[in-house]
LOBA-546053 format. One record per residue: residue number from 1; chain; x, y, z of N, C-alpha, C, O in turn. Coordinates in steps of 0.1 Angstrom, whole numbers, always signed. Each point is the difference from the previous one (the first is absolute). Example, Ala and Ser with C-alpha at 12.3 -4.5 7.8 and 13.67 -1.06 7.14 Angstrom:
LOBA-546053
ZALUM|num|chaine|n.px|n.py|n.pz|ca.px|ca.py|ca.pz|c.px|c.py|c.pz|o.px|o.py|o.pz
ZALUM|1|A|+132|-57|+78|-9|+12|+0|+9|+12|+0|+10|+0|+7
ZALUM|2|A|-14|+11|-14|+9|+11|+0|-8|+11|+8|+5|+11|+1
This chain:
LOBA-546053
ZALUM|num|chaine|n.px|n.py|n.pz|ca.px|ca.py|ca.pz|c.px|c.py|c.pz|o.px|o.py|o.pz
ZALUM|1|A|+70|+174|-58|-12|-4|+7|-6|-12|-7|+0|-1|-12
ZALUM|2|A|-6|-8|+20|-6|-12|-5|-14|+0|+6|-2|+1|+12
ZALUM|3|A|-8|-3|-21|-14|-1|+5|-6|-13|-6|+2|-3|-12
ZALUM|4|A|-10|-4|+20|-7|-12|-5|-15|+3|+2|-5|+3|+10
ZALUM|5|A|-2|-4|-22|-14|+2|+0|-7|-13|-2|+4|-8|-9
ZALUM|6|A|-14|+5|+16|-8|-12|-2|-13|+5|-7|-7|+9|+5
ZALUM|7|A|+3|-16|-16|-13|+4|-7|-8|-13|-3|+5|-10|-4
ZALUM|8|A|-18|+11|+7|-9|-10|-3|-9|+4|-11|-6|+11|+0
ZALUM|9|A|+6|-19|-11|-7|+4|-12|-15|-3|+2|-4|-11|+1
ZALUM|10|A|-3|+22|-1|-15|-1|+2|-7|+3|-13|-12|-2|-1
ZALUM|11|A|+19|+7|-9|-6|+1|-14|-2|-14|-5|+9|-8|+0
ZALUM|12|A|-21|+6|-6|-4|-14|-4|+10|-6|-11|+1|-12|+0
ZALUM|13|A|+5|+21|-7|+9|-5|-11|+15|+0|+5|+9|-3|-8
ZALUM|14|A|-7|+7|+20|+14|+0|+5|+8|+12|-6|-5|+10|-3
ZALUM|15|A|+18|-13|+2|+9|+10|-6|+3|-4|-14|+10|-4|-4
ZALUM|16|A|-21|+6|-5|+1|-3|-14|+7|+11|-8|+6|+9|+6
ZALUM|17|A|-7|-9|-19|+9|+8|-8|-2|+15|+3|+11|+7|+1
ZALUM|18|A|-23|-1|+0|-1|+14|+1|+5|+5|+14|+8|+9|+0
ZALUM|19|A|-12|-15|+11|+6|+5|+13|+15|-3|+1|+7|+7|+7
ZALUM|20|A|-3|-18|-13|+15|-4|+0|+8|+11|-7|+11|+4|+4
ZALUM|21|A|-17|+1|-15|+6|+10|-8|+1|+13|+8|+10|+7|-1
ZALUM|22|A|-21|-4|+8|+0|+12|+9|+11|-1|+10|+7|+9|+3
ZALUM|23|A|-6|-21|+3|+10|-2|+10|+14|+2|-5|+7|+8|+6
ZALUM|24|A|-4|-14|-18|+13|+2|-5|+3|+15|-4|+11|+4|+2
ZALUM|25|A|-21|+2|-7|+2|+14|-4|+4|+9|+12|+8|+9|+0
ZALUM|26|A|-15|-12|+11|+3|+8|+13|+14|-5|+5|+8|+9|+3
ZALUM|27|A|-6|-22|-3|+13|-5|+6|+12|+6|-8|+10|+3|+6
ZALUM|28|A|-11|-1|-19|+11|+5|-8|+3|+14|+3|+11|+5|-4
ZALUM|29|A|-20|+2|+11|+3|+14|+3|+10|+2|+12|+5|+11|+3
ZALUM|30|A|-2|-22|+3|+9|+0|+12|+13|-8|-2|+0|-9|-8
ZALUM|31|A|+10|+14|+15|+13|-7|-1|+1|-13|+8|+8|-8|-3
ZALUM|32|A|-17|+7|+13|+1|-12|+9|-2|-13|-8|-7|+0|-10
ZALUM|33|A|+13|-10|+15|-2|-14|-5|-14|-5|+5|-3|+1|+12
ZALUM|34|A|-5|-6|-20|-14|-4|+4|-2|-15|-5|+1|-3|-12
ZALUM|35|A|-4|-5|+22|-1|-15|-3|-14|-4|+6|-3|+3|+11
ZALUM|36|A|-4|-10|-19|-13|-6|+4|+2|-15|+3|+6|-7|-9
ZALUM|37|A|-11|+2|+20|+2|-14|+4|-14|-6|+2|-9|+5|+6
ZALUM|38|A|+8|-17|-12|-12|-8|+1|+3|-15|+0|+6|-5|-10
ZALUM|39|A|-9|-2|+20|+1|-14|+1|+15|-5|-4|+1|-10|-7
ZALUM|40|A|+9|+17|+13|+13|-4|-3|+6|+5|-13|+12|-3|-3
ZALUM|41|A|-19|+9|-5|+5|+6|-13|+1|+15|+1|-7|+6|+8
ZALUM|42|A|+17|+0|-15|+3|+14|+0|-2|+6|-13|+2|-7|-11
ZALUM|43|A|-6|+20|+10|-2|+7|-12|+6|+14|+1|-1|+6|+11
ZALUM|44|A|+7|-1|-21|+5|+13|-1|-12|+9|-1|-8|-1|-9
ZALUM|45|A|+6|+10|+19|-12|+9|+0|+0|+10|-11|-10|+7|-2
ZALUM|46|A|+21|-6|-5|+0|+10|-12|-1|-7|-13|+1|+6|-10
ZALUM|47|A|-5|-19|+10|-1|-8|-12|-14|-6|-1|-4|-8|+8
ZALUM|48|A|-4|+13|-18|-13|-5|-1|-1|-15|-2|-7|-7|+6
ZALUM|49|A|+16|+1|-15|+0|-14|-3|+4|-8|+13|-6|-11|+2
ZALUM|50|A|+15|+16|+6|+4|-6|+12|-12|-1|+10|-2|-11|+6
ZALUM|51|A|-5|+21|-5|-12|+0|+9|-11|-9|-5|-5|-8|+8
ZALUM|52|A|+3|+8|-21|-11|-8|-5|+3|-15|+1|-9|-8|+2
ZALUM|53|A|+22|+4|-2|+4|-14|+2|-3|-5|+14|-1|-12|+2
ZALUM|54|A|-1|+21|+8|-3|-4|+13|-15|-5|+1|-4|-7|+10
ZALUM|55|A|-4|+11|-20|-14|-4|+0|-7|+3|+13|-5|-9|+7
ZALUM|56|A|+4|+22|-4|-5|+5|+12|-16|+1|-1|-4|+8|-8
ZALUM|57|A|-3|-16|+15|-14|-1|-1|-8|+5|+12|+6|+4|+10
ZALUM|58|A|-19|-3|-11|-9|+4|+11|+4|-8|+12|+1|-12|+0
ZALUM|59|A|-1|+19|+11|+3|-6|+14|+14|-4|+2|+3|-5|+11
ZALUM|60|A|+6|+7|-21|+14|-3|+2|+6|+11|+9|-4|+12|+0
ZALUM|61|A|+14|-15|+8|+8|+9|+8|+14|+1|-5|+6|-10|-2
ZALUM|62|A|-2|+22|-1|+14|+2|-5|+8|+9|+10|-6|+7|+7
ZALUM|63|A|+19|-8|-8|+9|+9|+7|+7|+8|-10|+4|-5|-11
ZALUM|64|A|-3|+18|+14|+7|+9|-9|+12|+6|+8|-2|+7|+10
ZALUM|65|A|+14|-10|-14|+12|+5|+7|+6|+11|-8|+3|-1|-12
ZALUM|66|A|-2|+12|+19|+5|+13|-7|+12|+4|+8|+0|+2|+12
ZALUM|67|A|+12|-1|-19|+12|+3|+6|+8|+11|-7|+3|-2|-12
ZALUM|68|A|-1|+13|+19|+7|+11|-7|-2|+13|+7|-8|+1|+9
ZALUM|69|A|+14|+9|-15|-1|+14|+6|-14|+6|+0|-3|+8|+8
ZALUM|70|A|-5|-12|-18|-13|+5|-1|-11|-10|+3|-11|+1|-6
ZALUM|71|A|+14|-11|+14|-9|-11|+3|-13|+5|+6|-11|-5|-4
ZALUM|72|A|+11|+14|+13|-12|+5|+6|-9|+6|-10|-12|-3|+0
ZALUM|73|A|+17|+11|-9|-8|+7|-10|-6|-11|-10|-11|+1|-4
ZALUM|74|A|+20|-10|+1|-5|-11|-9|-11|-8|+6|-10|-4|-6
ZALUM|75|A|+12|+0|+19|-10|-8|+7|-13|+8|+1|-11|-6|-2
ZALUM|76|A|+11|+19|+5|-12|+8|+1|-7|+0|-14|-13|-2|+0
ZALUM|77|A|+20|+4|-11|-6|+0|-13|-6|-13|-4|-11|-1|-5
ZALUM|78|A|+18|-10|+7|-4|-13|-3|-12|-5|+9|-10|-6|-5
ZALUM|79|A|+10|+9|+17|-11|-3|+9|-12|+7|-4|-11|-5|+0
ZALUM|80|A|+12|+18|-3|-12|+8|-5|-6|-6|-12|-12|-1|-1
ZALUM|81|A|+20|-3|-9|-5|-7|-12|-7|-13|+3|-11|-2|-5
ZALUM|82|A|+17|-6|+14|-6|-13|+3|-14|+2|+8|-9|-7|-3
ZALUM|83|A|+9|+17|+12|-12|+3|+8|-11|+5|-10|-11|-4|+2
ZALUM|84|A|+15|+13|-11|-10|+5|-9|-6|-10|-9|-11|+1|-5
ZALUM|85|A|+18|-13|+3|-5|-11|-8|-7|-10|+9|-4|-11|-4
ZALUM|86|A|+1|+15|+17|-8|-8|+9|+7|-11|+8|-7|-9|+5
ZALUM|87|A|+20|+10|-5|+8|-10|+8|+3|+4|+14|-1|+12|+3
ZALUM|88|A|+4|-21|+6|+3|+3|+14|+15|+0|+1|+7|-9|-5
ZALUM|89|A|-2|+20|+11|+15|+2|+1|+4|+4|+14|-7|+7|+7
ZALUM|90|A|+19|-12|-3|+5|+4|+13|+15|-1|-1|+6|-8|-6
ZALUM|91|A|+1|+18|+13|+14|+0|+2|+4|-11|+10|-5|+1|+11
ZALUM|92|A|+13|-10|-15|+4|-11|+9|+13|+2|+8|+1|-4|+11
ZALUM|93|A|+8|+11|-18|+13|+2|+6|+6|+12|-6|-1|+3|-12
ZALUM|94|A|+9|+5|+20|+7|+12|-5|+13|+1|+7|+0|+0|+12
ZALUM|95|A|+11|+0|-19|+13|+2|+6|+8|+11|-8|-2|+1|-12
ZALUM|96|A|+11|+6|+19|+7|+10|-6|+15|-4|-2|+8|+7|-6
């Protein structure tokens, strides 16, 4: 299964170290491949340094591609974390 999530960063500091670390800790719990995309650049969703290199700031929109057998569960957990941090999230595409 493949799920694409669109997230708009509404937290004033964006996806800085602490929420990026939360994101990677959740992502590592799942077998699915998780990739974050911003402005033509990609980051491994399970790598803190990779995410920080994207420099995700307030009002940025990112895409999160989740591909694997537990994609739905991973998407739910990651979306919950992003929403709890005040960001806007929506599922953009889902294929099995």
